[in-house]
C-alpha positions as CSV (number, residue, x, y, z in Angstrom):
1,X,2.6,12.2,7.7
2,X,1.5,8.7,8.3
3,X,4.7,7.3,6.9
4,X,6.9,9.6,8.9
5,X,5.0,8.9,12.1
6,X,4.7,5.2,11.9
7,X,7.6,4.0,9.7
8,X,10.2,6.5,10.8
9,X,9.1,7.0,14.4
10,X,8.5,10.7,14.1
11,X,5.2,11.2,16.1
12,X,5.4,15.0,15.8
13,X,5.5,14.9,12.0
14,X,2.4,16.9,11.6
15,X,0.9,19.5,9.2
16,X,1.4,23.1,10.3
17,X,-2.1,24.0,9.2
18,X,-3.8,21.3,11.3
19,X,-1.4,21.4,14.3
20,X,0.3,24.9,14.5
21,X,1.4,24.1,18.1
22,X,3.4,21.0,17.1
23,X,7.1,21.4,17.7
24,X,8.4,19.7,14.6
25,X,6.2,20.0,11.5
26,X,6.6,17.7,8.4
27,X,4.4,20.0,6.3
28,X,5.1,23.7,6.6
29,X,4.0,26.9,5.0
30,X,5.9,27.8,1.8
31,X,7.9,31.0,2.0
32,X,6.4,31.9,-1.4
33,X,3.0,30.2,-1.9
34,X,2.7,28.8,-5.4
35,X,-0.5,29.9,-7.0
36,X,-0.8,28.7,-10.6
37,X,3.0,28.6,-10.6
38,X,4.5,26.5,-13.4
39,X,7.9,25.0,-12.7
40,X,10.5,22.5,-13.8
41,X,10.8,19.2,-11.9
42,X,13.9,17.1,-12.3
43,X,13.3,13.4,-12.0
44,X,15.7,11.0,-10.4
45,X,17.0,8.6,-13.1
46,X,15.7,5.0,-12.6
47,X,12.8,6.2,-10.4
48,X,9.3,5.1,-11.1
49,X,8.3,8.7,-11.8
50,X,11.0,9.0,-14.5
51,X,9.7,5.8,-16.1
52,X,6.1,6.9,-15.8
53,X,6.8,10.3,-17.5
54,X,9.3,8.7,-20.0
55,X,11.8,11.5,-19.3
56,X,13.9,13.1,-16.6
57,X,12.6,16.6,-16.7
58,X,9.0,17.8,-16.7
59,X,7.0,21.0,-16.2
60,X,4.1,21.0,-13.7
61,X,1.7,23.6,-12.3
62,X,1.5,24.0,-8.6
63,X,-1.3,25.5,-6.5
64,X,-0.2,25.2,-2.9
65,X,0.6,27.1,0.2
66,X,2.3,24.2,2.1
67,X,5.2,21.9,1.3
68,X,7.5,19.4,2.8
69,X,9.8,20.6,5.5
70,X,13.3,20.7,3.9
71,X,14.8,19.5,7.2
72,X,12.8,16.3,6.9
73,X,13.5,15.4,3.2
74,X,16.7,13.4,3.8
75,X,15.1,11.4,6.7
76,X,12.1,10.5,4.5
77,X,14.4,9.5,1.6
78,X,16.8,7.5,3.8
79,X,13.7,5.9,5.4
80,X,12.4,4.5,2.1
81,X,10.0,7.2,1.0
82,X,12.2,8.2,-1.9
83,X,12.4,11.7,-3.4
84,X,12.1,11.1,-7.1
85,X,11.5,14.6,-8.3
86,X,12.9,18.0,-7.1
87,X,12.4,21.6,-8.3
88,X,15.3,23.7,-9.6
89,X,16.2,24.6,-6.0
90,X,16.3,21.0,-4.9
91,X,13.1,20.9,-2.9
92,X,11.1,17.7,-3.1
93,X,8.2,17.7,-5.4
94,X,7.6,14.0,-6.0
95,X,8.1,11.1,-3.6
96,X,7.4,7.4,-4.1
97,X,7.6,4.1,-2.3
98,X,9.7,2.0,-4.7
99,X,8.5,-1.4,-3.3
100,X,4.8,-0.4,-3.8
101,X,3.2,-0.8,-7.3
102,X,1.9,2.8,-7.2
103,X,2.5,4.9,-4.1
104,X,3.3,8.5,-5.2
105,X,3.0,11.9,-3.5
106,X,3.2,15.1,-5.4
107,X,3.3,18.8,-4.5
108,X,1.0,19.4,-7.6
109,X,-2.3,17.9,-8.7
110,X,-1.9,15.7,-11.8
111,X,-5.6,15.5,-12.2
112,X,-5.8,19.3,-12.7
113,X,-3.9,19.1,-16.0
114,X,-5.3,15.8,-17.2
115,X,-8.0,15.6,-19.9
116,X,-9.6,12.7,-21.7
117,X,-7.7,13.8,-24.8
118,X,-4.4,14.1,-23.0
119,X,-4.3,12.2,-19.8
120,X,-1.5,13.2,-17.3
121,X,1.4,10.6,-17.3
122,X,0.8,9.9,-13.6
123,X,-2.9,9.2,-14.2
124,X,-2.0,6.8,-17.0
125,X,0.6,5.1,-14.8
126,X,-2.0,4.6,-12.1
127,X,-4.5,3.1,-14.5
128,X,-1.8,0.8,-15.9
129,X,-0.8,-0.4,-12.4
130,X,-4.4,-1.0,-11.4
131,X,-4.9,-3.1,-14.6
132,X,-1.7,-5.1,-14.0
133,X,-2.6,-5.8,-10.4
134,X,-6.1,-6.8,-11.4
135,X,-4.8,-9.1,-14.2
136,X,-2.3,-10.6,-11.8
137,X,-5.0,-11.5,-9.3
138,X,-7.5,-12.7,-11.8
């Protein structure tokens, strides 16, 4: 919401749960809430997400009732907050800021499926980026 409001100039880009009276929500209730729903995500080739996962197609488990307003997806993507992963219906599931070392938004919780024995690829990517930034500034 912060990016849409301040970078794209969409002051009414709000969350439907927090501001139901807003005229133009960025985050809206899903037609079919996803409770423990496992689904395929297609990653944009050459995106950071694809590099972090090491593949172009992944399965993730979603637990959410809200999602990105489909009418806002193209504006976000064109404005620099790139859609790097979509579900099989084409709805955004992963977004990233390509110029930032690690700025990623997901419609799932990577930490929910991460374990010490098998860390989630996005958790590992985050740790690698933190280490690289730390080493570069040391």
